[in-house]
C-alpha positions as CSV (number, residue, x, y, z in Angstrom):
1,X,13.5,-29.6,-56.5
2,X,12.9,-26.0,-55.5
3,X,11.9,-26.0,-51.8
4,X,9.4,-23.2,-52.4
5,X,7.5,-25.3,-54.9
6,X,6.9,-28.1,-52.4
7,X,3.4,-28.6,-50.9
8,X,3.0,-27.4,-47.3
9,X,3.0,-30.4,-45.0
10,X,1.1,-30.0,-41.7
11,X,3.0,-29.9,-38.4
12,X,1.5,-33.2,-37.1
13,X,3.0,-36.6,-36.2
14,X,1.4,-39.8,-37.4
15,X,2.8,-42.5,-35.1
16,X,0.9,-45.2,-37.0
17,X,3.3,-44.5,-40.0
18,X,5.9,-46.6,-38.1
19,X,5.1,-50.3,-38.1
20,X,3.8,-51.5,-34.8
21,X,6.7,-53.9,-34.3
22,X,9.2,-51.1,-34.7
23,X,7.6,-48.4,-32.5
24,X,9.1,-49.5,-29.1
25,X,12.5,-49.8,-30.6
26,X,12.3,-46.5,-32.3
27,X,11.2,-44.8,-29.1
28,X,14.1,-46.4,-27.2
29,X,16.6,-45.4,-29.9
30,X,15.3,-41.8,-29.9
31,X,15.7,-41.6,-26.1
32,X,19.2,-43.1,-26.3
33,X,20.3,-40.7,-29.2
34,X,19.0,-37.5,-27.7
35,X,20.5,-38.4,-24.3
36,X,23.9,-38.5,-26.2
37,X,23.6,-35.0,-27.5
38,X,26.7,-33.0,-26.6
39,X,25.5,-29.6,-27.9
40,X,22.3,-28.1,-29.1
41,X,22.2,-24.9,-31.3
42,X,19.1,-23.0,-32.1
43,X,18.4,-22.2,-35.8
44,X,15.8,-19.9,-37.2
45,X,13.7,-22.9,-38.3
46,X,14.8,-25.7,-36.0
47,X,17.8,-27.0,-34.1
48,X,21.1,-28.7,-34.8
49,X,22.5,-31.3,-32.4
50,X,26.1,-32.4,-32.0
51,X,27.1,-36.0,-31.3
52,X,30.4,-37.7,-30.6
53,X,32.1,-39.4,-33.6
54,X,31.3,-42.9,-32.7
55,X,30.8,-45.3,-35.7
56,X,27.8,-47.1,-34.3
57,X,26.2,-43.8,-33.5
58,X,26.3,-42.8,-37.1
59,X,24.3,-45.9,-38.1
60,X,21.8,-45.2,-35.3
61,X,21.3,-41.6,-36.5
62,X,20.6,-42.9,-40.0
63,X,18.1,-45.5,-38.5
64,X,16.5,-42.7,-36.5
65,X,16.1,-40.5,-39.6
66,X,14.7,-43.4,-41.7
67,X,11.8,-44.0,-39.2
68,X,11.3,-40.5,-37.9
69,X,10.7,-39.2,-41.4
70,X,7.7,-41.5,-41.8
71,X,5.8,-40.2,-38.8
72,X,7.0,-36.6,-39.0
73,X,7.0,-35.8,-42.8
74,X,7.2,-32.0,-42.1
75,X,10.8,-32.4,-40.8
76,X,13.9,-31.8,-42.9
77,X,16.9,-33.9,-41.8
78,X,20.5,-33.1,-42.5
79,X,23.2,-35.4,-41.2
80,X,26.7,-33.8,-41.3
81,X,29.8,-35.9,-40.7
82,X,32.8,-33.6,-40.0
83,X,36.2,-34.5,-41.5
84,X,39.1,-36.1,-39.8
85,X,37.1,-37.9,-37.1
86,X,35.1,-34.9,-36.1
87,X,31.6,-35.0,-34.6
88,X,28.3,-35.7,-36.2
89,X,25.6,-33.0,-36.5
90,X,21.9,-33.7,-36.9
91,X,20.0,-30.8,-38.2
92,X,16.2,-30.9,-37.8
93,X,14.3,-28.0,-39.4
94,X,10.8,-27.4,-40.7
95,X,7.8,-25.0,-40.9
96,X,6.7,-22.4,-38.4
97,X,6.2,-24.0,-35.0
98,X,8.8,-26.7,-35.5
99,X,11.1,-25.5,-32.7
100,X,8.3,-25.7,-30.1
101,X,7.4,-29.1,-31.5
102,X,11.0,-30.4,-31.2
103,X,11.4,-29.1,-27.6
104,X,8.1,-30.7,-26.6
105,X,9.2,-34.0,-28.2
106,X,12.9,-34.2,-27.2
107,X,13.5,-31.5,-24.7
108,X,13.0,-33.6,-21.6
109,X,15.5,-36.2,-22.8
110,X,18.2,-33.7,-23.8
111,X,21.2,-33.4,-21.4
């Protein structure tokens, strides 16, 4: 699909999109993941975060994406797994204002 033909999604979270029984676990997972960030790089439309190549971390990143995309439909997620046991990269991008949103959401839990 051509990204330019997509409908603009408002920059707003809907926490009710995550089932009530999953919210506390998702919040704890988010805090644990972003505390494990080894590097953060700024992009024109977001950030990319580097994580150590730990097998269980890869599954946790996928779990994070699967739930976060429900409450934050404006985010684009790219998970990159480097070859030969290299690190994982989580790229979060979106519309204008997304960098400020990401820093407000995750900035205080980043190392």
